[in-house]
MMTF fields as JSON, N, C-alpha, C and O atoms, coordinates in Angstrom:
{
  "mmtfVersion": "1.0.0",
  "mmtfProducer": "UNKNOWN",
  "numBonds": 183,
  "numAtoms": 184,
  "numGroups": 46,
  "numChains": 1,
  "numModels": 1,
  "chainsPerModel": [1],
  "groupsPerChain": [46],
  "chainIdList": ["A"],
  "bondAtomList": [4, 2, 8, 6, 12, 10, 16, 14, 20, 18, 24, 22, 28, 26, 32, 30, 36, 34, 40, 38, 44, 42, 48, 46, 52, 50, 56, 54, 60, 58, 64, 62, 68, 66, 72, 70, 76, 74, 80, 78, 84, 82, 88, 86, 92, 90, 96, 94, 100, 98, 104, 102, 108, 106, 112, 110, 116, 114, 120, 118, 124, 122, 128, 126, 132, 130, 136, 134, 140, 138, 144, 142, 148, 146, 152, 150, 156, 154, 160, 158, 164, 162, 168, 166, 172, 170, 176, 174, 180, 178],
  "bondOrderList": [1, 1, 1, 1, 1, 1, 1, 1, 1, 1, 1, 1, 1, 1, 1, 1, 1, 1, 1, 1, 1, 1, 1, 1, 1, 1, 1, 1, 1, 1, 1, 1, 1, 1, 1, 1, 1, 1, 1, 1, 1, 1, 1, 1, 1],
  "groupList": [{"groupName": "UNK", "atomNameList": ["N", "CA", "C", "O"], "elementList": ["N", "C", "C", "O"], "formalChargeList": [0, 0, 0, 0], "bondAtomList": [1, 0, 2, 1, 3, 2], "bondOrderList": [1, 1, 2], "singleLetterCode": "X", "chemCompType": "L-PEPTIDE LINKING"}],
  "groupTypeList": [0, 0, 0, 0, 0, 0, 0, 0, 0, 0, 0, 0, 0, 0, 0, 0, 0, 0, 0, 0, 0, 0, 0, 0, 0, 0, 0, 0, 0, 0, 0, 0, 0, 0, 0, 0, 0, 0, 0, 0, 0, 0, 0, 0, 0, 0],
  "groupIdList": [1, 2, 3, 4, 5, 6, 7, 8, 9, 10, 11, 12, 13, 14, 15, 16, 17, 18, 19, 20, 21, 22, 23, 24, 25, 26, 27, 28, 29, 30, 31, 32, 33, 34, 35, 36, 37, 38, 39, 40, 41, 42, 43, 44, 45, 46],
  "secStructList": [7, 7, 7, 7, 3, 3, 3, 3, 3, 3, 3, 3, 3, 3, 3, 6, 6, 3, 3, 3, 3, 3, 3, 3, 3, 3, 3, 6, 6, 3, 3, 3, 3, 3, 3, 3, 3, 3, 3, 7, 7, 1, 7, 7, 7, 7],
  "xCoordList": [126.715, 125.641, 125.218, 125.139, 124.963, 124.643, 123.186, 122.341, 122.86, 121.432, 120.97, 121.633, 119.857, 119.31, 117.79, 117.058, 117.373, 115.99, 115.334, 116.02, 114.012, 113.312, 111.84, 111.36, 111.234, 109.807, 109.317, 109.866, 108.322, 107.512, 107.14, 107.442, 106.447, 106.088, 105.001, 104.183, 105.053, 104.124, 103.666, 104.473, 102.331, 101.781, 101.052, 100.246, 101.235, 100.583, 100.067, 100.763, 98.807, 98.213, 98.809, 98.895, 99.245, 99.766, 98.78, 98.975, 97.716, 96.789, 97.223, 98.311, 96.314, 96.664, 97.027, 97.916, 96.363, 96.623, 98.022, 98.572, 98.646, 100.022, 100.045, 99.228, 100.907, 101.107, 102.691, 103.541, 102.924, 104.346, 104.458, 103.708, 105.478, 105.731, 107.063, 107.979, 107.218, 108.424, 108.627, 107.678, 109.863, 110.148, 111.67, 112.443, 112.062, 113.446, 113.993, 113.262, 115.356, 115.988, 117.523, 118.094, 118.125, 119.585, 119.982, 119.178, 121.265, 121.85, 121.748, 121.543, 121.894, 121.88, 122.942, 122.77, 124.058, 125.111, 124.881, 125.457, 124.037, 123.876, 122.444, 122.121, 121.575, 120.057, 119.81, 120.422, 118.908, 118.563, 117.106, 116.424, 116.594, 115.168, 115.071, 115.799, 114.155, 113.91, 112.526, 111.659, 112.307, 111.015, 110.818, 111.76, 109.507, 109.156, 107.895, 106.986, 107.792, 106.614, 105.987, 106.687, 104.746, 104.11, 102.878, 102.043, 102.733, 101.506, 100.573, 100.995, 99.324, 98.334, 97.293, 96.614, 97.166, 96.173, 95.067, 95.296, 93.902, 92.727, 92.451, 92.874, 91.739, 91.248, 92.384, 92.447, 93.26, 94.368, 93.866, 94.636, 92.695, 92.131, 92.57, 92.413, 93.114, 93.609, 92.704, 92.912],
  "yCoordList": [113.057, 112.084, 111.669, 112.516, 110.42, 109.91, 110.058, 109.727, 110.555, 110.652, 109.24, 108.564, 108.812, 107.556, 107.753, 108.481, 107.161, 107.343, 105.966, 105.009, 105.909, 104.728, 105.188, 106.256, 104.352, 104.656, 104.165, 103.223, 104.775, 104.359, 102.925, 102.201, 102.477, 101.07, 100.746, 101.587, 99.519, 99.022, 97.647, 96.833, 97.385, 96.069, 95.45, 96.149, 94.211, 93.46, 92.153, 91.43, 91.883, 90.516, 89.501, 89.732, 88.351, 87.262, 86.076, 85.177, 86.098, 84.993, 84.023, 84.128, 83.083, 82.031, 82.733, 82.248, 83.826, 84.576, 85.105, 85.182, 85.482, 85.984, 87.387, 87.679, 88.244, 89.588, 89.752, 89.133, 90.605, 91.033, 92.485, 93.335, 92.753, 94.193, 94.565, 93.743, 95.753, 96.313, 97.78, 98.562, 98.119, 99.499, 99.752, 98.805, 100.997, 101.316, 101.855, 102.402, 101.669, 102.144, 102.27, 101.583, 103.126, 103.286, 104.722, 105.633, 104.893, 106.272, 106.7, 105.869, 108.018, 108.463, 107.818, 107.704, 107.383, 106.813, 105.315, 104.735, 104.711, 103.25, 102.906, 102.38, 103.182, 102.898, 101.481, 101.015, 100.808, 99.474, 99.236, 99.947, 98.178, 97.832, 96.581, 95.601, 96.675, 95.545, 95.004, 95.748, 93.717, 93.085, 91.976, 91.44, 91.645, 90.623, 89.957, 90.66, 88.698, 87.938, 87.484, 86.841, 87.771, 87.595, 86.77, 87.042, 85.758, 84.953, 85.68, 86.012, 85.881, 86.525, 85.488, 84.936, 85.224, 84.178, 84.96, 85.993, 84.438, 85.013, 84.351, 83.214, 85.03, 84.412, 84.068, 82.935, 84.998, 84.729, 84.799, 84.447, 85.202, 85.291, 86.501, 86.549, 87.471, 88.672, 89.792, 90.899],
  "zCoordList": [124.025, 124.052, 122.608, 121.719, 122.403, 121.07, 120.764, 121.596, 119.57, 119.163, 118.766, 117.979, 119.303, 118.98, 118.537, 119.207, 117.514, 117.064, 116.726, 116.368, 116.851, 116.483, 116.084, 116.463, 115.352, 115.063, 113.75, 113.178, 113.282, 112.121, 112.107, 111.159, 113.215, 113.298, 112.214, 111.842, 111.756, 110.806, 111.262, 111.711, 111.14, 111.571, 110.458, 109.845, 110.117, 109.066, 109.645, 110.357, 109.302, 109.666, 108.783, 107.577, 109.311, 108.62, 108.494, 107.676, 109.328, 109.32, 110.449, 111.015, 110.735, 111.743, 113.132, 113.832, 113.508, 114.749, 114.821, 115.919, 113.705, 113.745, 113.164, 112.29, 113.584, 113.019, 112.795, 113.435, 111.872, 111.629, 111.966, 111.486, 112.86, 113.297, 112.711, 112.728, 112.196, 111.659, 112.105, 112.165, 112.408, 112.815, 112.558, 112.418, 112.503, 112.369, 113.704, 114.53, 113.88, 115.087, 114.846, 113.999, 115.583, 115.549, 115.537, 115.735, 115.294, 115.179, 113.718, 112.834, 113.467, 112.083, 111.227, 110.013, 111.843, 111.059, 110.799, 109.878, 111.622, 111.539, 111.797, 112.862, 110.863, 111.076, 110.597, 109.636, 111.282, 110.861, 111.025, 111.762, 110.299, 110.36, 111.24, 111.077, 112.155, 113.116, 112.807, 112.348, 113.052, 112.846, 113.85, 114.433, 114.031, 114.95, 114.452, 114.01, 114.495, 114.142, 115.473, 116.255, 115.771, 117.032, 116.899, 116.037, 117.735, 117.732, 118.813, 119.921, 118.398, 119.297, 119.686, 118.82, 120.946, 121.395, 122.102, 122.733, 121.971, 122.597, 123.893, 124.103, 124.805, 125.987, 126.969, 127.448, 127.272, 128.186, 129.589, 130.483, 129.882, 131.225, 132.008, 133.228, 131.325, 132.056, 131.767, 132.265]
}
């Protein structure tokens, strides 16, 4: 079985209702950094 790890998430406010998320993931031999820019809207009605 292959060991897979992920974690150490970081969140930064970008302004204009946007955030930047970053985290690492992968195997010990091939670790990579992942990121996502997300628009956060208010009042979704849920």
